[in-house]
C-alpha positions in Angstrom: -25.1 -72.0 62.2 -24.3 -68.4 64.2 -25.2 -70.1 67.4 -23.1 -72.8 67.0 -19.9 -70.7 66.1 -20.5 -68.5 69.2 -20.4 -72.0 71.4 -17.3 -73.1 69.6 -15.2 -70.1 69.8 -14.6 -70.1 73.6 -13.8 -73.8 73.9 -11.0 -72.8 71.3 -9.5 -69.9 73.0 -10.0 -71.5 76.5 -6.6 -73.9 76.7 -4.7 -70.7 75.6 -6.5 -68.6 78.5 -6.0 -71.3 81.0 -2.2 -71.6 80.3 -1.5 -67.6 80.4 -3.5 -67.9 83.6 -1.8 -70.6 85.3 1.8 -69.9 84.0 1.7 -66.3 83.9 -0.9 -64.2 85.7 -1.0 -66.4 88.8 3.0 -66.2 89.1 3.1 -62.9 88.7 0.1 -61.9 91.2 2.1 -64.1 93.7 5.3 -62.2 93.2 3.4 -58.5 93.7 1.9 -60.1 96.7 5.1 -61.2 98.0 6.6 -57.5 97.4 3.7 -56.0 99.0 3.0 -58.0 102.2 6.3 -59.4 103.3 5.3 -59.8 107.0 1.7 -61.1 106.0 0.7 -57.2 106.2 0.6 -54.7 103.7 3.9 -52.8 103.7 5.8 -50.5 101.1 8.7 -50.3 103.1 10.9 -52.9 101.0 10.2 -50.7 97.7 11.3 -47.5 100.2 14.2 -49.3 101.3 15.7 -50.4 98.1 15.2 -47.1 96.3 17.0 -45.5 98.8 19.8 -48.0 98.1 22.6 -46.6 96.0 23.6 -49.8 94.7 20.4 -50.5 93.1 20.0 -46.9 92.0 23.2 -47.4 90.0 22.1 -50.8 88.9 18.5 -49.4 87.7 19.9 -46.7 85.8 22.6 -48.9 83.8 19.8 -51.2 83.2 17.7 -48.4 81.4 20.7 -46.8 79.9 21.8 -50.4 78.2 18.6 -51.4 77.0 18.0 -47.9 75.4 21.4 -47.9 73.9 21.1 -51.5 72.7 17.4 -50.7 71.0 18.5 -47.9 69.1 21.5 -49.7 68.1 19.4 -52.2 67.0 16.7 -50.1 64.9 20.1 -48.0 63.6 21.4 -51.6 62.4 18.2 -53.3 61.3 16.2 -50.5 59.5 18.4 -50.5 56.4 19.0 -54.3 56.7 15.2 -54.9 56.6 14.7 -52.2 53.8 17.2 -53.9 51.4 15.8 -57.3 52.3 12.1 -56.1 51.7 12.6 -54.1 48.5 16.3 -54.7 47.1 17.2 -58.3 47.4 16.7 -60.9 44.8 17.4 -63.7 47.5 15.0 -62.7 50.3 14.4 -66.1 51.7 18.1 -66.5 51.9 19.0 -63.3 53.6 15.8 -63.9 56.0 17.7 -67.3 56.7 21.2 -65.6 57.3 19.2 -62.7 59.5 17.3 -65.3 61.7 20.0 -67.9 61.8 21.8 -66.5 64.8 18.6 -67.1 66.8 18.8 -70.8 66.7 22.1 -70.4 68.7 22.0 -70.5 72.3 22.5 -66.9 74.0 25.2 -69.0 76.5 27.0 -70.1 73.1 27.0 -66.6 72.0 28.1 -64.9 75.1 31.3 -66.8 75.3 31.9 -66.3 71.7 32.0 -62.9 72.6 34.1 -63.8 75.5 36.9 -65.1 73.4 36.5 -62.4 70.5 36.8 -59.5 72.9 39.3 -61.2 75.5 42.9 -59.7 75.9 43.8 -62.2 73.5 40.9 -61.9 71.6 40.7 -61.2 67.7 39.8 -57.6 68.3 42.7 -56.8 70.6 45.0 -58.5 68.7 44.0 -56.7 65.4 44.2 -53.2 67.7 47.5 -54.1 68.7 48.8 -55.1 65.4 47.6 -52.2 63.6 49.4 -49.7 65.9 46.0 -48.4 67.0 47.3 -49.4 70.7 50.2 -50.9 72.0 48.7 -53.3 74.4 45.2 -54.7 74.7 42.2 -53.0 76.1 39.7 -53.7 78.2 36.8 -54.9 76.2 35.2 -57.5 78.3 33.2 -57.2 81.4 31.9 -54.0 81.0 29.3 -52.3 79.7 30.4 -52.1 75.9 30.8 -55.5 75.8 27.3 -56.3 77.3 25.8 -53.5 74.8 27.4 -55.8 72.1 25.7 -58.7 73.4 22.7 -57.5 73.5 22.9 -55.9 70.1 24.2 -59.4 68.5 21.3 -61.3 70.5 18.3 -59.2 69.6 19.1 -57.6 66.3 17.0 -60.7 64.3 14.0 -59.7 66.2 14.3 -56.3 65.0 14.9 -57.1 61.5 11.9 -59.4 61.6 9.5 -56.9 62.7 10.7 -54.4 60.1 10.3 -56.8 57.2 7.0 -57.9 58.2 5.8 -54.1 58.0 7.6 -53.3 54.7 6.7 -56.2 52.9 2.8 -54.5 53.0 4.0 -51.3 51.8 2.9 -51.1 48.1 5.9 -50.4 45.6 3.3 -48.0 43.7 3.4 -45.6 46.5 7.3 -44.9 46.2 6.4 -45.0 42.4 3.9 -41.9 42.7 6.4 -40.5 45.0 8.7 -40.5 42.3 6.3 -39.2 39.7 5.6 -36.2 41.5 9.0 -35.3 41.7 10.4 -36.8 45.0 14.0 -38.1 45.0 14.6 -41.6 46.5 15.8 -40.3 49.5 12.9 -37.8 49.9 10.1 -41.0 49.1 11.7 -43.2 51.6 11.6 -40.4 54.3 8.3 -38.8 53.4 6.6 -42.5 52.6 8.7 -45.4 53.8 10.2 -44.4 57.0 6.4 -43.2 58.3 4.3 -46.3 57.2 7.4 -48.5 59.0 6.7 -47.1 62.6 4.6 -49.9 63.4 7.3 -52.2 62.7 10.0 -50.0 64.1 7.9 -49.7 67.5 7.2 -53.4 67.8 11.0 -54.6 67.0 11.9 -51.5 69.4 9.2 -53.2 72.5 10.9 -56.7 71.8 14.5 -55.4 72.1 14.0 -53.0 74.6 12.1 -56.2 76.8 14.6 -58.5 76.1 17.5 -56.7 77.2 15.8 -55.4 80.6 15.1 -58.8 81.5 18.0 -60.7 80.1 20.3 -63.0 82.4 22.9 -65.1 80.7 24.4 -62.0 78.4 24.9 -59.6 81.4 26.2 -62.2 83.4 29.0 -63.4 81.3 29.5 -60.5 79.6 29.4 -57.9 82.2 31.3 -59.7 85.1 30.5 -59.3 88.6 31.1 -55.2 88.8 28.7 -54.7 86.2 25.1 -55.6 87.4 21.9 -55.1 85.7 18.3 -55.8 87.4 17.8 -59.3 86.2 21.2 -60.4 87.3 20.4 -58.1 90.8 17.3 -60.5 90.9 19.5 -63.6 90.8 21.5 -62.2 93.6 18.9 -61.6 96.3 16.8 -64.6 95.2 19.6 -67.4 95.0 23.0 -65.9 96.9 21.3 -63.9 99.8 18.0 -65.9 100.2 16.2 -62.7 100.4 12.9 -63.6 98.4 11.1 -60.8 99.3 13.6 -58.5 97.8 13.9 -60.0 94.7 10.3 -59.9 94.3 10.4 -56.1 94.4 13.2 -55.9 92.0 11.4 -58.2 89.7 7.9 -55.9 90.3 9.8 -52.8 89.4 11.6 -54.1 86.2 8.1 -55.5 84.9 6.8 -51.7 86.0 9.6 -50.2 84.3 9.5 -52.5 81.0 5.5 -51.9 80.7 6.1 -48.1 81.2 8.9 -47.8 78.4 7.0 -49.9 76.1 3.6 -47.7 76.5 5.9 -44.4 76.1 7.3 -46.2 72.6 3.7 -46.5 71.4 2.3 -43.1 72.4 5.5 -41.7 70.4 4.7 -44.0 67.6 1.5 -42.6 67.4 2.5 -38.9 67.6 4.6 -39.5 65.0 2.1 -41.3 62.9 -1.5 -41.0 63.8 -2.2 -44.4 61.6 0.6 -46.5 63.0 
């Protein structure tokens, strides 16, 4: 019986392995080869020239900054929301449905909605002028502010779901035990709930950061032509300039940076909570 199981399980894994290999690993490997062999010979000149480019430096720093800021905002907004849904909400299923519902809408539709809301004659500017806070409409669109708003609205459900999945597995007896030992609600939250939720926070942060670094539609529509990020830069090199070598170099840099930041998140979580 054990021999039969040992023979069957590789066959079950084989379709998934083939799919990942053909549609992800092989294209990534080809992409790396294109960046390292621009003229059929090994060369790092494309990387050196790219990193010397001031335009790329500004775009790279902007991408990292917006991704980290959006991740922080999603964690700041998602943690209390997930905690309330997981521990105190009487209608948990409905609340989770509300949290997930934006994911069923296309990013294109959501970006166009923010263009209407944040435009010169949008809801926000009309309110600011009507309330007397500003004498004229403000530039809330086609800048880093609008991109951050779009990123947070786009990836906040992923952060909430990641945190709920971890918080649901935290026994309520631990909080009751902390209260019996004299801990306040804030104290039990800081010393019990938060440390045990680190794994979910890291998972959500990795998902949000990766999504922000690789997102194209939201920065293209809400950032305009003057606020480029790495994803829109890849499209610019590939489709506008027809420079596939530089496009592959930017894509490789984006992949490596995403993996490096994700590793940093995981190492930080292990330092904060060795059990995570």
